[in-house]
C-alpha positions in Angstrom: 40.5 -153.4 -102.2 37.9 -155.2 -100.1 38.4 -152.7 -97.3 36.8 -150.2 -95.1 36.1 -148.0 -98.1 34.7 -151.0 -100.1 32.4 -152.0 -97.2 31.3 -148.4 -96.7 30.2 -148.2 -100.4 28.5 -151.6 -100.2 26.6 -150.5 -97.1 25.3 -147.3 -98.6 24.3 -149.0 -101.9 22.6 -151.9 -100.2 20.7 -149.5 -98.0 19.5 -147.8 -101.1 18.4 -151.1 -102.6 20.8 -150.7 -105.5 23.4 -153.3 -104.9 24.3 -155.1 -108.2 27.0 -157.4 -109.6 28.4 -157.6 -113.1 26.5 -156.5 -116.1 23.9 -159.2 -117.1 24.2 -161.1 -113.7 21.4 -161.2 -111.2 21.8 -158.6 -108.4 23.3 -160.2 -105.3 21.3 -160.2 -102.1 21.5 -157.3 -99.7 24.4 -157.4 -97.3 23.9 -159.2 -94.0 22.4 -157.1 -91.3 25.1 -155.0 -89.7 25.4 -154.2 -86.0 26.9 -151.7 -83.7 27.1 -147.9 -84.1 28.9 -145.9 -86.6 32.4 -144.9 -85.2 32.9 -141.1 -85.4 34.7 -140.2 -88.6 34.5 -143.7 -90.1 31.1 -143.5 -91.7 30.5 -147.3 -91.7 28.4 -149.8 -89.7 30.6 -152.5 -88.2 29.6 -156.1 -87.9 30.9 -158.7 -85.5 33.4 -160.8 -87.6 35.5 -163.8 -86.9 39.2 -163.0 -86.5 40.2 -164.7 -89.7 38.7 -166.5 -92.8 40.4 -169.7 -93.7 40.8 -170.6 -97.4 42.0 -174.0 -98.6 42.8 -174.0 -102.3 43.7 -176.8 -104.8 44.3 -177.0 -108.5 42.9 -179.2 -111.3 40.2 -181.8 -110.4 39.0 -184.5 -112.8 38.5 -187.7 -110.8 37.9 -189.9 -113.8 36.2 -189.9 -117.2 33.9 -192.4 -118.9 34.7 -191.1 -122.4 35.4 -192.7 -124.7 35.4 -195.9 -122.5 34.4 -196.3 -118.8 37.8 -197.9 -118.0 39.1 -194.5 -116.8 36.7 -194.3 -113.9 38.0 -195.3 -110.5 35.7 -198.2 -109.4 36.2 -197.3 -105.8 34.5 -194.0 -106.3 30.8 -194.6 -105.7 28.1 -192.5 -104.1 28.5 -192.4 -100.3 32.0 -193.8 -100.3 34.1 -193.4 -97.2 36.3 -190.6 -98.4 38.7 -190.9 -95.5 39.5 -194.4 -96.7 40.2 -193.0 -100.2 42.2 -189.9 -99.6 43.2 -190.3 -96.0 41.7 -188.7 -92.9 44.4 -186.0 -92.7 43.7 -184.6 -96.2 39.9 -184.9 -95.7 40.3 -182.9 -92.4 42.3 -180.2 -94.2 39.8 -179.8 -97.0 36.8 -179.7 -94.6 38.6 -177.2 -92.4 38.3 -174.3 -94.9 35.7 -171.7 -94.6 36.3 -171.5 -98.3 37.5 -174.6 -100.0 38.3 -174.1 -103.7 39.2 -176.2 -106.7 39.2 -176.1 -110.5 36.7 -178.5 -112.2 38.6 -179.7 -115.2 35.9 -181.3 -117.4 32.2 -181.9 -117.5 30.0 -183.4 -114.8 27.5 -185.0 -117.2 25.5 -188.2 -117.3 24.0 -187.6 -120.7 25.0 -187.7 -124.4 25.6 -184.7 -126.6 27.9 -183.2 -129.2 31.5 -183.1 -127.9 34.5 -181.3 -129.1 36.4 -182.9 -132.0 38.5 -186.0 -131.2 40.7 -187.4 -133.9 41.7 -190.5 -132.1 39.2 -191.7 -129.5 41.8 -193.9 -127.8 43.9 -190.8 -127.1 41.1 -188.3 -126.6 41.5 -185.4 -124.2 37.7 -185.1 -123.8 36.5 -185.5 -120.2 33.1 -186.5 -118.9 32.7 -187.4 -115.3 29.6 -188.7 -113.5 27.4 -186.1 -112.0 27.6 -187.8 -108.5 31.2 -186.6 -108.4 29.8 -183.3 -107.3 28.4 -185.0 -104.2 31.9 -186.3 -103.4 33.3 -182.8 -103.8 30.7 -181.5 -101.4 31.4 -184.2 -98.9 35.2 -183.4 -99.1 34.4 -179.8 -98.1 34.5 -178.0 -101.5 32.1 -175.0 -101.7 33.8 -172.9 -104.4 34.8 -174.1 -107.9 36.1 -172.6 -111.1 34.6 -173.9 -114.4 36.7 -171.6 -116.5 39.2 -173.9 -118.3 39.8 -175.6 -121.6 37.8 -178.8 -120.7 34.7 -177.3 -119.2 33.2 -177.2 -122.7 34.2 -180.7 -123.7 30.5 -181.6 -124.1 29.5 -178.1 -125.2 26.5 -176.3 -123.8 24.7 -179.5 -122.5 27.8 -180.6 -120.6 28.3 -177.1 -119.1 24.7 -176.9 -118.1 24.8 -180.3 -116.4 28.0 -179.3 -114.6 26.6 -176.1 -113.2 23.4 -177.9 -112.1 25.3 -180.7 -110.4 27.5 -178.2 -108.5 24.5 -176.0 -107.6 22.5 -179.0 -106.3 25.4 -179.7 -103.9 25.8 -176.1 -102.6 29.1 -175.5 -104.5 29.4 -171.9 -105.9 30.9 -171.7 -109.4 32.2 -169.0 -111.7 33.8 -168.4 -115.1 31.3 -169.0 -117.9 30.5 -165.9 -119.9 26.8 -166.0 -119.6 24.3 -164.4 -117.2 24.3 -166.0 -113.7 27.6 -168.0 -114.4 30.2 -165.3 -114.6 30.6 -164.8 -110.9 29.4 -166.5 -107.7 28.6 -165.5 -104.2 29.4 -167.7 -101.2 27.8 -166.6 -97.9 29.7 -168.1 -94.9 28.0 -169.0 -91.6 29.4 -165.8 -90.1 27.6 -163.8 -92.7 30.8 -162.9 -94.6 30.1 -162.6 -98.3 32.8 -164.1 -100.6 32.8 -163.2 -104.3 34.3 -165.7 -106.8 35.4 -164.9 -110.4 37.3 -167.2 -112.8 39.0 -166.5 -116.1 40.6 -168.6 -118.9 41.6 -168.1 -122.6 39.0 -170.7 -123.8 35.7 -170.8 -125.6 32.7 -169.5 -123.6 34.8 -168.5 -120.5 35.5 -165.1 -119.1 38.7 -164.0 -121.0 42.0 -163.9 -119.2 43.4 -161.7 -121.8 40.9 -158.8 -121.4 42.4 -157.3 -118.3 40.1 -154.2 -118.5 36.9 -156.3 -118.3 38.4 -158.6 -115.7 39.1 -155.5 -113.5 35.6 -154.2 -114.1 34.2 -157.6 -112.9 36.4 -157.6 -109.9 35.5 -154.0 -108.9 31.8 -155.0 -109.1 32.4 -157.9 -106.8 34.4 -155.8 -104.4 31.5 -153.5 -103.8 29.1 -156.2 -102.5 31.5 -158.7 -100.9 33.9 -158.8 -98.0 36.4 -161.0 -99.7 37.1 -161.5 -103.4 38.7 -164.7 -104.7 39.9 -164.7 -108.4 40.9 -167.9 -110.2 42.6 -168.2 -113.5 43.4 -171.1 -115.9 46.4 -169.8 -117.8 50.0 -170.2 -118.8 51.6 -172.8 -121.0 51.2 -176.5 -120.2 53.6 -179.3 -119.6 56.3 -180.7 -117.4 58.8 -178.0 -118.3 56.3 -175.1 -117.8 57.1 -174.4 -114.2 58.3 -170.7 -114.6 56.4 -167.5 -114.5 57.8 -165.5 -117.4 56.1 -162.1 -116.8 55.0 -161.9 -120.4 52.3 -163.4 -122.6 52.5 -167.2 -122.8 51.8 -168.9 -126.1 50.9 -172.6 -126.2 49.9 -174.5 -129.3 49.3 -171.2 -131.0 47.0 -169.9 -128.3 47.5 -166.9 -126.1 47.4 -168.4 -122.6 47.7 -165.1 -120.7 50.3 -162.9 -119.1 49.5 -164.4 -115.7 51.9 -162.2 -113.8 50.3 -159.0 -115.0 46.8 -160.4 -114.8 47.2 -161.3 -111.1 48.5 -157.9 -110.3 45.8 -156.2 -112.3 42.9 -158.0 -110.5 44.5 -157.3 -107.1 44.7 -153.7 -108.0 41.0 -153.8 -108.8 40.0 -155.4 -105.5 40.9 -159.2 -105.5 42.1 -160.5 -102.2 43.3 -164.0 -103.2 44.4 -165.1 -106.7 44.6 -168.9 -107.4 46.1 -170.1 -110.7 46.0 -173.5 -112.4 46.4 -174.8 -116.0 50.1 -175.7 -116.5 49.5 -179.0 -114.7 52.7 -178.5 -112.6 53.3 -176.3 -109.5 54.6 -172.7 -110.0 55.8 -170.0 -107.7 53.7 -168.0 -105.2 53.8 -164.3 -104.4 52.5 -161.8 -102.0 51.5 -158.6 -103.7 50.0 -155.7 -101.8 49.5 -158.1 -98.9 47.4 -160.4 -101.1 48.3 -164.0 -101.9 49.0 -165.2 -105.5 49.5 -168.9 -106.4 50.6 -169.0 -110.1 49.8 -172.7 -110.5 48.4 -175.2 -108.0 49.1 -178.1 -110.4 47.0 -181.3 -110.6 45.1 -182.1 -107.4 43.0 -185.1 -108.5 43.3 -186.1 -112.1 43.1 -189.4 -113.9 42.9 -190.6 -117.5 44.9 -189.0 -120.1 46.9 -186.9 -117.6 50.6 -187.5 -117.2 51.3 -187.8 -113.5 55.0 -188.4 -113.7 57.4 -186.0 -111.8 56.0 -182.6 -110.8 52.7 -183.4 -112.6 51.9 -185.9 -109.9 52.6 -183.6 -106.9 50.8 -180.4 -106.0 50.6 -177.8 -103.3 47.4 -177.3 -101.3 47.4 -173.7 -100.1 46.1 -173.0 -96.6 45.5 -169.3 -96.0 44.0 -167.1 -93.3 42.8 -163.7 -94.5 41.4 -160.7 -92.7 37.6 -160.5 -92.8 37.9 -156.7 -92.5 39.9 -156.1 -95.7 41.0 -159.4 -97.1 44.8 -159.0 -96.5 46.9 -162.1 -95.9 47.4 -163.0 -92.3 49.0 -166.5 -92.5 49.9 -168.9 -95.3 51.0 -172.5 -95.4 51.5 -175.1 -98.1 50.6 -178.7 -97.7 52.1 -181.2 -100.2 50.0 -183.9 -101.9 51.0 -186.7 -104.3 48.6 -188.6 -106.6 48.7 -192.3 -106.4 47.1 -195.1 -108.4 43.9 -193.8 -109.9 45.2 -190.2 -109.5 44.0 -190.1 -105.9 45.6 -187.3 -103.8 47.1 -188.1 -100.4 49.3 -186.0 -98.1 52.9 -186.4 -99.2 55.2 -186.5 -96.1 58.2 -185.9 -98.4 57.1 -182.4 -99.0 58.0 -182.5 -102.8 55.4 -179.8 -103.8 56.5 -177.5 -101.0 60.2 -177.7 -102.1 59.2 -177.1 -105.7 57.2 -174.0 -104.9 60.0 -172.7 -102.6 62.6 -173.2 -105.3 60.5 -171.7 -108.1 59.6 -168.7 -105.9 63.3 -168.0 -105.3 64.0 -168.3 -109.1 61.1 -166.2 -110.4 60.9 -163.6 -107.6 64.4 -163.0 -106.4 63.2 -159.8 -104.9 60.7 -161.7 -102.7 61.2 -161.8 -98.9 59.1 -164.9 -98.5 60.6 -167.8 -96.5 59.3 -171.4 -96.5 59.6 -173.4 -93.3 59.9 -177.2 -93.3 56.3 -177.5 -92.0 55.0 -175.5 -95.0 54.5 -172.2 -93.2 55.3 -169.2 -95.3 56.7 -166.1 -93.5 58.5 -163.0 -94.6 55.4 -160.9 -95.6 54.0 -158.0 -93.5 52.2 -159.2 -90.4 48.6 -158.6 -89.5 49.2 -155.2 -87.8 51.3 -153.9 -90.7 48.8 -155.1 -93.3 45.9 -153.6 -91.4 47.5 -150.2 -91.1 48.5 -150.2 -94.8 44.9 -150.1 -95.9 
């Protein structure tokens, strides 16, 4: 895990000038300068760290598409728009409050023209192209980490992916999930000096494969060496209003193997992941705490407009609000905030708590052995506390 042992290895490797990431990726920078003395018997250099690292995580984001016609773009979304007036000040404050604020970019950020994936009926086309300035809006909302491993990131093929990555990079948003050098994983360095590693997986063309657990574990182990906290994202599981359950087996959808997300999540945590955030079914799913690490099996649709169905559970979603230990990444606190999409798919805080209730009910169904409890204010309890978690590692 991202633990004392992991930081010890990272410190020695960095000191030797040998710190590297996944095969084919550029070597990450040396660890931040460490302070204080080596405690007897521990063999590591300690750094002053904040008491917790806060992670705010959401699911699918596609704020509007101009393909095949621009009528699926929200006319209120323009560069420099007052985001509080769009999504509400409370949700904006929540997103900006994360040290790590994560989402899944479902589609291309692309202002150009290029080949796109086949589309039999342009009027009912699930091909998404969003304006590149949407990356500025994401930045201004507080997002600094994004998965681009999903079935729509390649809608406009290589040109669309290149533009998406460039738009995110221009706005300081770390991305991961494309199986090519420099795009497989990402590193987010927080103001405190804490290094966060991001990896993302999906069953789709050009992405890191969710079904190759051995390679996924190898990638996570590589991140664990050079980072204090490792966040893993997956786009997996069957899609649709009825696909709310975690079956603990391979899921098949339209003839495609969409992953055994239960085993995948456990395998990457065993390899060193500290938080696992799932998306893809377009509805909320259960959550789990495994080895003191948090798993969300689907965060649903956060901000999606166009061909997306937003009826029922497809229009509500959880926003997870976690605090993890900067020492070893174990979960210290967890809360779920409920959002509901309105109008042009715009998310706003949902005072009815529909997403929270759905997650609580689904967790009880899919993980009857779980000790998790969900309070009315969204707080999750029933997992080992900070002291127990610290001593366990």
